[in-house]
C-alpha positions as CSV (number, residue, x, y, z in Angstrom):
1,X,131.1,121.1,42.3
2,X,129.6,123.9,38.9
3,X,126.6,123.3,37.5
4,X,125.5,123.0,34.1
5,X,125.4,126.5,33.2
6,X,128.6,127.2,35.5
7,X,131.0,128.3,32.1
8,X,127.9,130.1,31.1
9,X,126.7,132.5,33.9
10,X,130.7,133.0,34.7
11,X,131.1,134.6,31.4
12,X,127.8,136.8,31.4
13,X,128.4,138.1,34.6
14,X,132.2,138.8,33.0
15,X,130.5,140.4,29.9
16,X,128.1,142.9,32.5
17,X,131.0,143.8,34.7
18,X,132.6,145.2,31.5
19,X,131.5,148.9,32.3
20,X,132.0,149.0,35.9
21,X,136.5,147.6,35.1
22,X,135.9,150.0,32.8
23,X,135.6,153.6,35.6
24,X,138.1,151.6,37.6
25,X,140.9,151.8,34.8
26,X,139.6,155.2,33.5
27,X,139.8,156.7,37.1
28,X,143.5,155.0,37.4
29,X,144.7,157.8,35.5
30,X,143.4,160.3,37.2
31,X,146.5,162.3,38.5
32,X,147.9,161.9,34.9
33,X,145.1,162.8,32.7
34,X,141.8,163.6,34.7
35,X,139.1,161.8,34.0
36,X,136.0,161.7,31.4
37,X,133.4,159.0,31.5
38,X,129.8,158.5,32.7
39,X,128.3,157.3,35.9
40,X,125.3,154.3,35.3
41,X,123.0,156.5,34.6
42,X,124.9,158.2,32.0
43,X,125.6,161.2,33.2
44,X,129.1,162.8,32.4
45,X,131.8,162.7,34.7
46,X,135.0,165.2,33.6
47,X,137.4,166.5,35.7
48,X,140.8,167.2,35.4
49,X,143.8,170.1,36.6
50,X,143.5,169.4,39.6
51,X,144.7,166.8,42.2
52,X,142.8,164.0,43.5
53,X,141.4,165.1,46.9
54,X,138.4,166.5,48.5
55,X,135.4,167.0,45.8
56,X,136.7,164.4,43.3
57,X,137.4,162.3,46.1
58,X,133.9,162.5,47.4
59,X,132.9,161.8,43.5
60,X,134.9,158.6,44.0
61,X,133.5,157.5,47.1
62,X,129.7,158.9,46.9
63,X,128.2,155.9,45.0
64,X,130.4,156.6,41.7
65,X,131.0,152.3,41.1
66,X,127.9,150.9,43.3
67,X,125.2,151.2,40.7
68,X,127.6,149.3,38.0
69,X,128.2,146.7,40.3
70,X,124.0,146.8,40.8
71,X,122.9,146.5,37.4
72,X,125.7,143.2,36.7
73,X,124.3,141.5,39.6
74,X,120.8,142.2,38.5
75,X,121.1,141.2,35.2
76,X,123.0,138.3,35.8
77,X,120.7,137.3,37.9
78,X,117.4,137.6,35.6
79,X,119.1,135.8,32.9
80,X,120.2,132.9,35.1
81,X,116.2,132.9,36.1
82,X,116.0,133.4,32.7
83,X,118.0,129.9,31.4
84,X,116.6,128.1,34.2
85,X,112.8,128.3,32.5
86,X,113.7,128.3,29.3
87,X,115.6,124.7,30.4
88,X,113.1,123.9,32.5
89,X,115.4,123.8,35.7
90,X,115.0,124.8,39.1
91,X,116.3,127.8,39.9
92,X,118.0,127.5,43.9
93,X,121.3,125.7,43.0
94,X,121.9,128.1,39.7
95,X,121.3,131.3,41.5
96,X,123.3,130.1,44.3
97,X,126.2,129.7,42.3
98,X,125.4,133.2,40.1
99,X,125.6,134.9,43.6
100,X,129.1,133.8,45.0
101,X,130.3,134.2,41.4
102,X,128.9,138.4,41.9
103,X,129.9,138.4,45.6
104,X,133.4,137.5,44.0
105,X,133.2,140.7,42.0
106,X,132.2,142.9,44.3
107,X,135.6,141.5,46.7
108,X,137.2,142.3,43.8
109,X,136.1,145.1,42.7
110,X,136.4,147.1,46.1
111,X,140.2,145.8,46.4
112,X,140.4,147.8,43.3
113,X,138.5,151.0,44.0
114,X,140.7,150.7,47.3
115,X,144.1,150.1,45.4
116,X,142.9,153.2,43.1
117,X,142.2,155.2,45.8
118,X,145.3,155.0,47.7
119,X,147.5,155.0,44.7
120,X,146.1,158.6,43.6
121,X,146.1,159.8,47.3
122,X,149.6,158.6,47.0
123,X,150.5,160.9,43.9
124,X,152.3,157.5,42.0
125,X,153.5,156.3,45.6
126,X,150.8,154.1,46.6
127,X,152.8,152.7,50.0
128,X,153.1,156.3,51.1
129,X,149.6,156.2,52.5
130,X,147.3,153.7,53.9
131,X,144.5,151.6,52.5
132,X,141.0,152.2,53.1
133,X,139.5,149.6,54.8
134,X,136.1,148.9,52.4
135,X,134.9,145.6,54.1
136,X,131.3,147.2,55.6
137,X,131.5,148.4,51.7
138,X,131.9,144.8,50.2
139,X,128.8,143.1,53.3
140,X,127.0,146.1,52.8
141,X,126.9,145.3,48.5
142,X,127.1,142.0,49.3
143,X,124.0,141.5,51.3
144,X,122.5,144.0,48.6
145,X,123.1,141.5,46.1
146,X,121.4,138.3,48.3
147,X,118.4,140.7,48.7
148,X,117.9,140.8,44.8
149,X,119.1,137.0,44.1
150,X,116.0,136.2,46.5
151,X,113.6,138.2,44.9
152,X,114.4,136.9,41.8
153,X,113.8,133.4,43.2
154,X,110.3,134.5,44.7
155,X,109.8,135.1,40.5
156,X,110.3,131.9,38.8
157,X,108.1,129.5,39.0
158,X,109.1,126.0,40.0
159,X,109.6,123.7,36.7
160,X,106.5,121.6,36.7
161,X,106.4,117.9,38.2
162,X,106.5,115.2,35.2
163,X,103.1,113.7,34.5
164,X,102.8,110.2,35.7
165,X,101.0,108.0,32.7
166,X,97.5,108.2,33.0
167,X,95.7,105.3,34.1
168,X,93.9,102.4,31.7
169,X,90.4,102.1,32.0
170,X,90.5,98.7,29.7
171,X,94.6,96.8,29.7
172,X,94.8,95.5,26.6
173,X,97.5,92.5,27.9
174,X,97.4,90.1,25.3
175,X,99.5,87.2,26.7
176,X,101.5,84.0,25.2
177,X,102.7,81.5,27.7
178,X,103.5,84.3,30.9
179,X,104.9,86.9,28.4
180,X,102.7,89.9,27.8
181,X,102.8,93.3,26.1
182,X,101.0,96.4,27.1
183,X,99.4,97.6,24.0
184,X,99.0,100.8,26.1
185,X,102.0,101.6,27.2
186,X,103.6,100.7,23.9
187,X,101.5,103.7,21.8
188,X,102.1,106.1,24.4
189,X,105.6,105.2,23.9
190,X,105.4,105.6,19.8
191,X,103.8,108.7,20.5
192,X,106.6,110.8,22.4
193,X,108.7,109.1,19.8
194,X,111.5,107.0,21.3
195,X,114.8,107.8,23.2
C-alpha cells in the first residue's frame, strides 16, 4: 500500500528528473540538428555537423546522464527525510518507497538512453542495429541510490517516543456512590486541548 506521502514523493521525483528527461530528449535529435545543452555541472556541450559515433558516442556514454540521476535521487530522498522530520514520522517506510520509485526512474531512464543510442546509431532506423545492454549500468546506479538512501536514513533522527503522563504524587479523586474523577488528569486534558 502506498504511504500518505506517496503522491507528493512521486511528484517531487518527477520534478527533480525533468533535467534528465530533457537531456535524453535533446540527444534524440542529434543526427538532425546536433546537440546544444549542458552537463549537470553547467559545462556546455555543443556538437553539430557530425554523425553519432566515435567521440560523440563517447560523450553520450561517459557519465553524461548519471549526475542527473544522482541529483534527482538525492534531492528526492532528502526531501522525504525532511518531510518525515517535519511531520514526526519514522522515515524507514517513506525512504524505502522513494527508493523504489527512484529504482523505476533509473530503469526507465537507462531504457530510454539505450533506445536513443540505438536510434542514433541506426540513423533513424533503430531496428538496423542492436540495442545496447544497459543492465550493468542500471544495477550499478540502483546500488548507488540504495547507498545514498542508507546514508540519509542514518542522518534522520527517529521521532520522539510519546511521553507518558507524569505520575501524580497526590491523586485527587472525589468519589460519589463509587464513581470518581481524577482531577489531575482532567486538568491535563483541558490544558492540552480536547480532541
